[in-house]
C-alpha positions as CSV (number, residue, x, y, z in Angstrom):
1,M,-0.1,0.0,-0.1
2,F,2.7,2.5,1.0
3,D,4.7,1.7,-2.1
4,S,1.7,2.4,-4.3
5,L,0.8,5.5,-2.4
6,S,4.3,6.9,-2.8
7,E,4.6,6.1,-6.7
8,R,1.4,8.1,-6.8
9,L,2.4,11.0,-4.9
10,S,5.6,11.3,-6.8
11,G,3.9,11.0,-10.1
12,I,1.4,13.8,-9.3
13,L,4.2,16.0,-8.0
14,D,6.7,15.1,-10.6
15,R,4.2,16.6,-13.2
16,L,4.1,19.8,-11.1
17,T,7.8,20.6,-11.1
18,R,7.8,20.1,-14.9
19,R,5.7,23.5,-15.1
20,G,7.1,26.8,-15.0
21,A,4.1,29.3,-13.8
22,L,1.3,27.5,-11.9
23,T,-2.3,28.9,-11.6
24,E,-4.4,28.3,-8.5
25,A,-6.4,25.9,-10.8
26,D,-3.3,23.9,-11.1
27,V,-2.8,23.7,-7.5
28,D,-6.2,22.7,-7.1
29,A,-6.2,20.0,-9.5
30,A,-3.1,18.7,-8.0
31,L,-4.3,18.5,-4.6
32,R,-7.4,16.7,-5.8
33,E,-5.3,14.0,-7.1
34,V,-3.2,13.9,-3.7
35,R,-6.7,13.8,-1.9
36,R,-7.9,10.7,-4.3
37,A,-4.6,9.0,-3.6
38,L,-4.5,9.3,0.2
39,L,-8.3,8.3,0.3
40,E,-7.6,5.1,-2.0
41,A,-4.8,4.3,0.4
42,D,-7.4,4.2,3.2
43,V,-6.5,7.5,4.9
44,A,-9.4,8.7,7.0
45,L,-11.5,11.5,5.3
46,D,-11.1,14.2,8.2
47,V,-7.0,13.6,8.0
48,V,-7.2,14.1,4.3
49,R,-9.4,17.1,4.3
50,A,-7.1,18.9,7.1
51,F,-3.9,17.9,5.1
52,T,-5.0,19.2,1.8
53,E,-6.4,22.5,3.2
54,K,-3.3,23.1,5.0
55,V,-1.2,22.8,2.0
56,K,-3.4,25.0,0.1
57,G,-3.5,27.6,2.9
58,N,0.3,27.6,3.1
59,A,0.7,28.0,-0.6
60,V,-1.4,31.2,-0.7
61,G,0.7,34.2,-0.5
62,V,4.1,32.6,-0.3
63,E,6.9,34.5,-1.9
64,L,8.8,32.6,-4.5
65,V,12.6,32.5,-4.3
66,K,14.0,33.0,-7.5
67,S,16.1,29.8,-8.0
68,V,12.7,27.8,-7.2
69,T,9.8,27.3,-9.5
70,P,6.0,27.5,-8.3
71,G,5.8,23.8,-8.8
72,Q,8.8,23.0,-6.7
73,L,7.2,25.4,-3.9
74,V,4.0,23.3,-4.0
75,V,5.8,20.0,-3.8
76,K,7.9,21.2,-0.8
77,L,4.5,22.4,0.9
78,V,3.2,18.9,0.5
79,H,6.5,17.2,1.5
80,D,6.6,19.4,4.6
81,Q,2.9,18.7,5.4
82,L,3.6,14.8,5.0
83,I,6.2,15.0,7.7
84,E,3.9,17.2,10.1
85,T,1.2,14.6,9.4
86,L,3.0,11.5,9.5
87,G,5.8,12.5,12.1
88,E,9.4,13.6,11.6
89,R,12.0,11.0,11.3
90,G,13.7,10.6,14.8
91,E,10.7,11.7,17.0
92,P,8.6,9.1,18.8
93,I,5.6,7.6,16.9
94,D,2.3,8.6,18.4
95,L,0.3,5.5,18.8
96,D,-2.7,6.7,20.0
97,N,-4.3,8.6,17.2
98,W,-6.7,6.0,16.3
99,T,-10.0,7.0,14.7
100,L,-13.4,4.8,14.9
101,H,-15.9,4.8,12.2
102,D,-19.4,3.0,11.6
103,L,-19.0,1.8,7.9
104,D,-22.5,0.7,7.9
105,R,-23.8,4.4,8.3
106,D,-20.8,6.3,7.4
107,F,-18.8,4.5,4.4
108,S,-16.8,7.6,3.7
109,E,-15.2,7.6,7.1
110,S,-16.1,11.1,7.7
111,A,-17.2,11.0,11.2
112,D,-15.0,9.7,13.9
113,V,-17.0,8.0,16.7
114,R,-14.2,7.0,19.2
115,D,-15.4,9.1,22.0
116,S,-18.8,7.4,21.6
117,H,-17.6,3.9,21.7
118,P,-14.4,3.5,23.8
119,D,-14.8,0.0,24.8
120,K,-15.2,-0.8,21.2
121,L,-11.9,1.3,20.1
122,R,-9.9,-0.5,22.9
123,E,-11.1,-4.0,21.7
124,L,-10.1,-3.0,18.4
125,V,-6.8,-1.5,19.1
126,T,-6.0,-4.6,21.5
127,A,-6.8,-7.2,18.6
128,F,-4.6,-5.1,16.1
129,D,-1.6,-4.7,18.4
130,E,-1.8,-8.3,19.0
131,T,-1.8,-9.1,15.3
132,A,1.0,-6.6,14.6
133,W,3.4,-8.4,17.2
134,L,2.3,-11.7,15.5
135,N,3.3,-10.8,12.0
136,L,6.2,-8.7,12.7
137,V,4.7,-5.1,12.1
138,Y,5.8,-4.2,15.3
139,P,7.7,-2.9,16.7
140,L,7.8,0.5,14.9
141,D,11.0,2.0,14.3
142,N,11.1,5.8,13.3
143,R,14.8,6.5,14.4
144,T,17.2,8.2,11.8
145,M,19.9,6.4,10.3
146,V,22.5,7.7,12.5
147,Q,20.2,6.8,15.6
148,K,19.8,3.2,14.2
149,M,23.7,3.0,13.8
150,S,24.5,4.6,17.0
151,D,22.1,2.7,19.5
152,G,20.0,-0.4,19.9
153,A,16.2,-0.5,19.3
154,A,14.3,0.8,22.1
155,R,12.9,-2.4,22.9
156,A,16.3,-3.7,23.8
157,G,17.1,-0.4,25.9
158,A,16.4,-1.9,29.0
159,A,19.2,-4.2,28.9
160,A,22.0,-1.6,28.1
161,P,22.3,-0.1,31.7
162,A,23.6,-3.5,33.0
163,G,26.7,-3.1,30.7
164,R,28.3,-6.0,28.9
165,R,31.0,-8.2,29.7
166,F,33.5,-9.5,27.3
167,F,36.4,-12.2,27.5
168,P,39.8,-12.5,25.5
169,G,40.4,-15.3,23.0
170,S,37.3,-14.3,20.8
171,Q,37.3,-12.4,17.2
172,T,36.6,-8.7,17.4
173,V,33.1,-8.0,18.9
174,H,31.0,-6.3,16.3
175,R,30.5,-2.5,16.6
176,A,26.5,-2.9,16.7
177,I,27.1,-4.3,20.1
178,V,29.8,-2.0,21.4
179,V,28.6,1.4,19.7
180,P,25.3,1.6,21.7
181,L,27.2,1.3,25.1
182,I,29.5,4.3,24.3
183,S,27.9,6.6,21.8
184,D,27.6,10.1,23.0
185,R,27.3,9.0,26.5
186,S,29.3,8.7,29.6
187,F,30.6,5.2,30.3
188,R,33.3,3.1,32.0
189,V,35.6,0.5,30.4
190,R,37.1,-1.7,33.1
191,A,39.6,-4.5,32.5
192,T,41.2,-7.0,34.7
193,F,44.3,-8.7,33.9
194,V,47.7,-9.8,35.3
195,R,51.1,-7.9,34.7
196,R,54.6,-9.2,35.1
197,D,57.7,-7.1,34.7
198,V,58.3,-8.4,31.1
199,D,54.4,-8.1,29.9
200,Q,53.2,-5.4,27.8
201,G,50.6,-4.9,24.7
202,V,47.2,-3.9,23.9
203,V,44.6,-4.6,26.8
204,W,41.8,-3.4,24.7
205,A,40.7,-1.3,21.9
206,I,37.7,-0.1,20.2
207,G,37.3,1.5,16.7
208,E,40.2,2.1,14.5
209,Q,42.0,5.0,12.2
210,I,38.8,6.8,11.8
211,G,37.9,7.1,15.4
212,G,38.2,5.0,18.5
213,M,40.5,4.6,21.7
214,V,43.0,2.0,23.0
215,L,44.4,1.1,26.3
216,Y,47.8,-0.5,26.3
217,V,50.9,-1.5,28.6
218,E,54.3,-0.2,27.3
219,D,57.4,0.0,29.3
220,G,55.9,-0.9,32.6
221,R,53.2,1.9,32.2
222,L,49.5,2.1,31.2
223,R,48.7,4.4,28.3
224,F,45.7,5.6,26.7
225,C,45.1,7.0,23.2
226,Y,41.8,8.5,22.1
227,N,41.2,9.1,18.5
228,G,38.5,11.6,18.2
229,Y,38.0,11.2,14.3
230,G,41.6,12.4,13.7
231,E,41.9,14.5,16.8
232,F,44.4,12.5,19.0
233,S,44.5,12.8,22.9
234,E,46.6,10.8,25.4
235,L,46.2,10.7,29.1
236,P,49.2,10.8,31.3
237,P,51.1,7.2,31.4
238,V,50.3,5.6,34.6
239,P,53.2,3.2,36.4
240,L,51.9,-0.3,36.7
241,P,52.6,-2.6,39.8
242,V,53.4,-6.1,39.2
243,G,50.3,-8.5,39.8
244,E,46.6,-8.3,39.5
245,I,45.4,-5.1,38.1
246,E,42.0,-3.6,37.7
247,A,42.3,-0.6,35.1
248,T,39.3,1.6,34.3
249,L,38.7,4.3,31.7
250,E,36.1,6.8,33.1
251,Y,34.4,9.0,30.5
252,E,32.1,11.5,30.7
253,A,30.0,13.1,27.9
254,L,29.2,16.8,28.8
255,G,27.4,17.9,25.7
256,T,27.9,19.7,22.5
257,R,29.9,16.3,21.6
258,Q,32.5,17.3,24.2
259,G,33.7,14.7,26.8
260,R,36.4,14.2,29.3
261,G,38.2,11.0,31.0
262,R,40.6,9.7,33.4
263,I,42.1,6.6,34.4
264,L,41.5,4.7,37.7
265,L,43.2,1.5,39.1
266,S,41.3,-0.5,41.7
267,G,38.9,2.3,41.6
268,V,41.2,5.1,42.6
269,A,42.0,7.8,40.2
270,Q,45.6,7.9,38.9
271,T,45.3,10.9,36.2
272,P,43.3,14.2,36.6
273,W,40.1,14.4,34.1
274,Q,41.2,15.6,30.6
275,A,39.5,16.5,27.6
276,L,38.7,13.9,25.4
277,S,36.7,15.2,22.3
278,P,34.6,14.9,20.4
279,T,32.4,12.0,21.7
280,L,32.4,8.8,19.5
281,T,29.1,8.2,17.9
282,V,29.3,6.3,14.5
283,G,31.6,6.5,11.6
284,F,34.3,3.9,12.8
285,H,34.0,0.2,11.5
286,E,35.6,-2.1,14.1
287,G,34.3,-3.0,17.4
288,L,36.1,-4.2,20.4
289,D,39.4,-6.1,20.5
290,I,40.7,-7.5,23.6
291,G,44.4,-8.4,24.2
292,I,45.4,-7.1,20.5
293,D,44.2,-4.1,18.2
294,R,43.5,-6.2,14.9
295,R,43.3,-4.8,11.3
296,A,43.1,-0.7,11.1
297,P,44.6,0.4,14.3
298,V,43.3,3.1,16.5
299,S,46.8,4.6,16.7
300,W,49.1,4.5,13.7
301,D,52.1,5.5,15.9
302,V,51.7,2.4,18.3
303,Y,51.1,0.0,15.3
304,Q,54.4,1.4,13.7
305,K,56.3,0.6,16.7
306,H,54.6,-2.6,17.7
307,G,52.5,-3.8,15.1
308,T,49.1,-5.3,16.3
309,F,50.6,-5.4,19.8
310,R,49.2,-8.6,21.4
311,Y,49.3,-8.4,25.2
312,T,51.9,-10.8,26.5
313,G,50.2,-11.6,30.0
314,T,47.0,-12.7,31.3
315,L,43.9,-11.0,30.7
316,H,40.6,-11.9,32.6
317,D,37.7,-9.7,31.1
318,V,36.7,-6.3,29.8
319,T,33.4,-4.8,31.0
320,I,31.8,-1.7,29.3
321,E,29.4,0.0,31.7
322,P,27.1,2.5,29.8
323,G,25.8,5.8,31.6
324,P,23.5,8.6,30.7
325,R,23.4,10.0,27.1
326,A,25.0,13.7,27.0
327,P,22.6,16.3,28.0
328,D,22.0,17.7,24.2
329,S,22.5,14.4,22.5
330,P,20.4,13.8,19.5
331,L,20.8,10.1,19.8
332,A,18.5,10.6,22.9
333,R,15.5,11.4,20.7
334,G,13.1,8.9,19.0
């Protein structure tokens, strides 16, 4: 149904853009076709009527831009009104906008009787919802492409605050699992491992040359490099004792894509807060490596000295604990 409606609307509006000057009669004729296409797609009459009236009302008295033809202007007005009627991408979908019609008495669906028959409306909505879940119509996902690449679906969101624990010896953890835990938000990455005097190498790495971060041991010190899409920052190196180590990167997303981070050992801060910006969202292609930085490295300088730099000691695990989104994060919408 939606494909057919899209084709019809595209055809109607395409004819408008081919014409130079448009008369009011041209606009009326086009809106009649839009009205017919919407009605044949089973859009409620009152919705169609309000839609076409708003488009026509907005078209009256609008000043033309020199580079825009009248036909292109009407196309824009129809597009804008479709967004207002259907909901903008990235905004929550209104699922409480049902209308109820008595088709035996009102075949044109011109009268909404939902307020007169709330029990019947509730019964039909329940039946629709059950069928929609059964046939994979639900869940509806109105997120933007960036939101989809940066976060899990809302239905999976409840599990995210618990964090995820990962173990060495596996392949790279896919970015679809890792990115939602860190994208434009505060988080902690905690690693537990054993260090001997001779041990060095990558503890964990997220991302690659496009953007990411890597924690590694070199010359008896714990080092951290942050690649903010080509803007590199390093935290001060932290001397490491021999034995069991619990090392944590604590990161705070401050808003306006700014962030800061510090290193803790056994819960005690070892470095001051330092700017690590911009916050990571999407754009990098690799997920989480433990004990190595495979393929494209986060830090080319580290790679040139050590290659993939596999850790020579014993790694226990790496845990990522997501925190709140940045206060103004667009990823919090939808």
